[in-house]
C-alpha positions, 0 to 999 in steps of 0.5 A: 119148823112148826109151833103148835098151840093146843088149848085143852081141858085142865083134866086132860092137860097133865096126861097129854103133856106127859105123853108129848114129853115122853115122845120127845116133844118140848112142851110149855104149859100156860094156864088159860081161861075159856070164854064159853064156860069160863073154866080153866084150860091149859094152852100147850105150846109145842115146837116141832119139826114139820115131819113130826107135827102129825105125831104131836096132833095124834098124841093130843087127839088120843089124850084129849077126848070129849065128854058130856058134863052137867053144867048149872045154868044161870038162866031163870026163864021168867022166875026172876033172879032167884038162886035157881039154876037149870042144869044143862048138858055141855060137851067138855074136853077135846082140844083146839089146835092151831099149827103155825109155820115158824121162820126162825128160832133161837135159843140163848 
């Protein structure tokens, strides 16, 4: 048995979790916040049999795509702490996936 932790962008989370559920996976969604851009993410917890792990990862890969976004920067580059912000292009989306082996599960 495996436990998949998938940290996905909020924009991708609904479609990814729906696709996983449609494929027969049980999915738990947790609201989380990323450290780099300090924006909302969703962490999906997916318990699955060993032989279905790659299927779940493939579904995540299909529905959690990366894309470019303009993000306002707080850097002022010598102009002091004014209300100026310099936008910068950042990559958002995609997924960070961790797969852990599970020794035992129980449902009550």
